[in-house]
C-alpha positions in Angstrom: -58.1 -5.2 11.6 -54.8 -7.0 10.7 -51.3 -5.5 10.6 -51.1 -5.1 6.8 -54.5 -3.3 6.6 -53.3 -0.9 9.3 -50.0 -0.3 7.6 -51.6 0.3 4.2 -53.7 3.1 5.6 -51.0 4.9 7.6 -48.7 7.6 6.3 -46.1 9.5 8.3 -48.4 12.5 8.5 -51.3 10.4 9.9 -49.0 8.8 12.4 -47.8 12.3 13.5 -51.4 13.4 14.0 -52.1 10.3 16.0 -49.1 11.0 18.2 -50.3 14.6 18.9 -53.8 13.3 19.6 -52.4 10.8 22.1 -50.2 13.4 23.8 -52.9 16.1 24.0 -55.9 13.9 24.5 -57.8 15.6 21.7 -58.0 15.7 17.9 -56.6 18.7 16.0 -60.1 20.1 15.7 -60.5 20.2 19.5 -62.7 17.2 20.0 -61.7 15.0 22.9 -60.0 11.7 22.2 -62.1 8.8 23.6 -60.3 6.0 25.5 -60.9 3.5 22.7 -59.7 6.0 20.1 -56.5 6.5 22.2 -55.9 2.8 22.4 -56.4 2.3 18.7 -54.1 5.3 17.9 -51.4 3.9 20.2 -51.6 0.4 18.5 -51.5 2.0 15.0 -48.4 4.1 16.0 -46.6 1.1 17.5 -47.3 -1.1 14.4 -46.1 1.7 12.0 -43.0 2.4 14.1 -42.1 -1.3 14.2 -42.2 -1.5 10.4 -40.6 1.9 9.6 -38.2 3.0 12.4 -35.1 1.7 13.9 -35.5 0.4 17.4 -33.8 3.4 18.9 -36.3 5.7 17.2 -39.4 4.0 18.4 -41.8 5.2 21.1 -40.7 3.9 24.5 -37.1 2.9 23.5 -34.8 2.8 26.5 -31.0 3.0 25.9 -29.1 0.2 27.6 -26.6 1.4 30.2 -22.9 1.1 29.6 -20.6 -0.5 32.2 -17.3 1.1 33.3 -15.4 -1.4 31.1 -17.4 -0.1 28.1 -19.6 -3.1 27.6 -23.3 -2.7 27.3 -25.6 -4.1 30.0 -28.0 -6.6 28.4 -26.1 -6.9 25.1 -26.5 -10.7 25.3 -30.3 -10.1 24.7 -31.0 -8.6 21.3 -34.4 -6.8 21.4 -35.0 -7.8 17.8 -35.6 -11.5 18.6 -38.9 -12.4 17.2 -40.1 -13.8 20.6 -40.3 -10.2 21.9 -43.2 -9.4 19.7 -46.9 -10.5 20.1 -48.5 -12.8 17.6 -45.2 -14.4 16.7 -44.3 -18.0 17.5 -42.0 -18.2 20.5 -39.1 -20.7 20.8 -41.5 -23.3 22.2 -43.8 -22.9 19.1 -46.7 -21.4 20.9 -48.4 -18.2 19.8 -48.3 -15.2 22.1 -51.6 -13.4 21.5 -52.0 -9.7 21.9 -53.8 -9.2 25.3 -56.4 -6.4 25.4 -57.9 -5.4 28.7 -61.4 -6.3 29.5 -64.0 -3.5 29.5 
């Protein structure tokens, strides 16, 4: 399934249900969430968040520390560079494929 197909089928309500299912390990009706379902939900949530939320609102965001002089540690590296995301050409022109673990 490609990114656009995933995004077309997701609404904020569906994403919230996926988040709850991931957190609790079960669906709203009580059925357990299988490992492959958990992975799929996580991927869908991350794709949706990347398209609809600011970086500071996304799952897993870590605030950069501030030095005593008021400057931000790591400010020279903007997290929105395209080379930080999978399936995007990196500066050398190669594609960085998404890596899934072997089962």
